[in-house]
C-alpha positions in Angstrom: 21.8 46.5 -42.6 18.1 45.9 -43.1 18.3 42.6 -41.3 20.1 44.2 -38.3 17.4 46.9 -38.1 14.6 44.3 -38.2 16.3 42.1 -35.5 16.8 45.1 -33.2 13.2 46.1 -33.7 12.0 42.6 -32.9 14.2 42.5 -29.7 12.8 45.8 -28.6 9.2 44.7 -29.1 9.8 41.4 -27.2 11.5 43.2 -24.4 8.6 45.7 -24.0 6.1 42.8 -24.1 7.9 41.0 -21.2 8.2 44.2 -19.2 4.5 44.9 -19.7 3.6 41.4 -18.3 5.9 41.7 -15.3 4.9 45.3 -14.5 1.8 44.5 -12.4 3.9 42.1 -10.2 6.6 44.7 -9.8 4.1 47.4 -9.0 2.4 45.3 -6.3 0.2 43.1 -8.5 2.0 39.9 -7.4 1.5 38.1 -4.1 3.5 35.7 -1.9 2.0 32.3 -1.5 3.0 29.3 0.7 4.4 26.3 -1.1 5.9 23.0 0.0 9.7 23.0 0.3 9.7 19.2 0.4 7.3 16.2 0.1 4.9 16.5 3.1 3.4 13.1 4.0 -0.2 12.6 5.2 -0.7 13.4 8.8 2.3 15.6 9.2 2.2 18.6 11.5 3.2 21.6 9.5 6.5 23.4 10.6 8.4 26.2 9.1 11.0 23.8 7.6 8.2 22.2 5.4 7.3 25.3 3.4 8.8 28.2 1.4 7.3 31.5 0.2 7.0 32.1 -3.6 5.9 35.3 -5.4 3.2 34.7 -8.0 0.8 36.8 -10.0 -2.5 37.0 -8.1 -4.6 36.1 -11.1 -3.3 32.6 -11.4 -3.6 31.5 -7.7 -6.1 28.6 -7.1 -9.0 29.2 -4.6 -8.0 28.6 -1.0 -4.3 29.1 -1.5 -2.5 29.8 1.8 -0.7 33.2 1.8 0.4 33.5 5.4 2.1 30.5 7.0 1.1 31.6 10.5 -2.5 30.7 9.6 -1.6 27.0 9.2 1.4 26.6 11.4 0.9 23.5 13.6 -2.0 22.3 11.4 -2.2 18.7 10.2 -1.9 17.7 6.5 -5.0 15.7 5.4 -3.4 14.4 2.2 0.1 14.1 0.8 1.5 17.4 -0.6 4.3 17.2 -3.2 7.4 19.3 -3.3 6.7 22.7 -4.8 2.9 22.3 -4.6 0.8 25.3 -3.3 -0.7 24.7 0.1 -4.5 24.7 0.0 -6.7 25.2 3.0 -9.0 22.3 2.1 -6.1 19.9 2.4 -5.1 21.1 5.9 -6.9 20.4 9.2 -6.8 23.0 11.9 -4.6 22.2 14.9 -7.3 23.0 17.5 -7.4 21.1 20.8 -6.8 17.4 21.2 -4.5 14.9 19.5 -3.2 14.9 16.0 -5.6 12.1 15.1 -8.6 14.1 16.2 -7.7 16.8 13.8 -7.7 14.3 10.9 -11.3 13.1 11.5 -13.7 14.7 9.1 -16.9 16.4 10.5 -19.7 13.9 11.3 -17.2 11.1 11.3 -15.7 8.9 14.1 -12.4 7.3 14.6 -12.9 3.6 15.5 -10.0 1.2 16.2 -10.2 -2.5 15.5 -7.8 -5.3 16.6 -6.0 -6.9 13.7 -3.2 -9.5 13.1 -1.0 -10.3 10.1 -4.0 -11.7 8.2 -6.7 -9.2 9.1 -4.3 -6.3 8.6 -3.4 -7.3 5.0 0.0 -8.6 6.0 1.1 -5.3 7.3 0.6 -3.4 4.0 -2.0 -1.0 5.5 -0.7 2.6 5.9 -2.4 5.8 7.1 -4.4 7.3 4.2 -5.2 4.0 2.5 -8.8 2.9 1.8 -10.2 -0.5 2.7 -13.4 -2.5 2.6 -14.6 -4.3 5.7 -15.7 -7.9 5.3 -17.8 -9.6 8.0 -18.0 -13.4 8.5 -20.4 -15.2 10.9 -22.3 -18.5 11.2 -25.9 -18.7 10.1 -28.5 -19.9 12.5 -30.1 -23.3 12.0 -28.8 -26.8 11.6 -26.5 -26.0 8.6 -24.3 -23.6 10.5 -22.4 -22.5 7.4 -20.2 -19.5 7.4 -21.4 -16.4 5.5 -19.1 -13.6 4.4 -20.2 -10.2 3.0 -18.9 -6.7 2.5 -20.4 -4.7 5.4 -18.7 -1.4 4.8 -17.3 0.0 1.6 -14.5 2.5 1.0 -13.4 3.7 4.5 -10.2 5.6 5.2 -7.4 4.3 7.4 -6.5 7.1 9.9 -3.8 5.3 11.8 -2.0 2.0 12.2 -1.1 1.2 15.8 -0.2 4.6 17.3 1.1 6.0 14.0 -1.0 8.5 12.1 1.6 9.3 9.4 4.4 7.5 7.8 7.0 8.2 5.0 7.8 4.5 4.5 6.2 1.9 2.3 7.7 -1.2 4.0 5.1 -3.6 5.4 4.8 -3.6 9.2 2.6 -6.0 11.1 0.5 -4.0 13.6 -2.0 -4.9 16.4 -4.7 -2.3 15.7 -6.0 -0.2 12.8 -8.1 3.0 13.3 -10.8 3.6 10.6 -12.8 6.7 9.8 -16.5 5.8 10.0 -19.8 7.5 10.3 -21.9 6.7 13.5 -24.0 4.1 11.8 -21.0 2.3 10.3 -19.3 2.4 13.7 -22.3 0.7 15.3 -22.4 -1.9 12.5 -18.7 -2.7 12.9 -19.0 -3.1 16.7 -22.0 -5.5 16.2 -20.1 -7.6 13.7 -17.1 -7.9 16.0 -19.3 -9.3 18.7 -21.3 -11.7 16.4 -18.5 -12.9 14.1 -15.1 -11.9 12.7 -14.0 -9.1 10.3 -11.4 -8.9 7.6 -10.0 -5.7 5.9 -9.6 -5.7 2.2 -7.1 -3.1 0.8 -8.4 -1.0 -2.2 -6.5 0.7 -5.0 -6.6 4.5 -4.3 -7.9 5.1 -7.8 -10.8 2.6 -7.3 -13.9 4.5 -6.1 -16.5 2.0 -7.2 -18.7 0.8 -4.4 -19.3 -3.0 -4.3 -22.5 -4.1 -5.9 -25.2 -5.3 -3.5 -25.9 -8.9 -4.0 -29.4 -10.5 -3.6 -30.0 -11.7 0.0 -29.0 -15.2 0.8 -31.8 -17.7 1.3 -32.6 -18.4 4.9 -31.4 -21.8 6.2 -34.0 -24.5 5.9 -35.5 -25.7 9.1 -34.9 -29.3 10.0 -37.6 -31.7 8.8 -40.0 -33.0 11.5 -41.5 -36.5 11.5 -45.2 -36.7 11.3 -47.0 -37.6 14.5 -48.3 -41.2 14.6 -52.0 -41.6 13.9 -54.1 -42.3 17.0 -55.0 -45.9 17.7 -58.7 -46.6 17.5 -60.5 -48.8 20.0 -60.8 -52.4 19.0 -57.9 -52.4 16.5 -55.0 -54.9 16.9 -51.8 -53.6 18.5 -48.5 -55.5 18.5 -46.7 -55.3 21.8 -42.9 -55.9 22.0 -41.4 -56.6 25.4 -37.7 -57.5 25.1 -37.7 -60.6 22.9 -41.4 -61.4 23.4 -43.9 -60.3 20.7 -47.7 -60.5 21.3 -50.8 -59.2 19.7 -53.6 -57.5 21.7 -56.6 -55.3 21.1 -56.6 -51.7 22.0 -59.1 -50.7 24.7 -60.7 -47.3 25.2 
């Protein structure tokens, strides 16, 4: 009997504890928050089918959580959102005016497209949202004319491949153009290298955020050696004249 009484008391205490924790939500302390109803790929335009509403205690919501879907409907997802994840305003670009791609470009950045092939485009493994380094190759000036390759831009984001700014596939697809997100100076540098030489894209691991180390500048190509000018002939010295097969000696005259 004593055990039954103790068990009943423990159950009553536990029930009261649970009711106490849930009371604020039942009394209006909980809020509805927008969460992903499926995996939402990078670059997707948000629609009602992508989300669901979930009630949660207000005290555990992360900063920037979206509470009203109408605020973000039609906006573009800037990074992949997993099933069940809370939608955050920082990871969503406003719809605004213009194309979907324009909404993905960060402030003070530019979208620049470069022509690629199966080699420059990393055999078709580039996808929107990847990060790449840009390598530049050109011939040095001078007589050596050797090719020089260097990393001209580090860690830039791929906004689109061909005319696709989002994809849910991982299969390689050979494309003709890749659009990169660059700042204005990087855009000028890339355009200059495309005119003076060739470029190559190098795919980065998404977890690798280390910028390539700057190497010491390459030595300038050596100028071709010039032959010393012949010494002037003084008056009265002997000079050998060669005309065809005839050789004769004469004195230089002033």
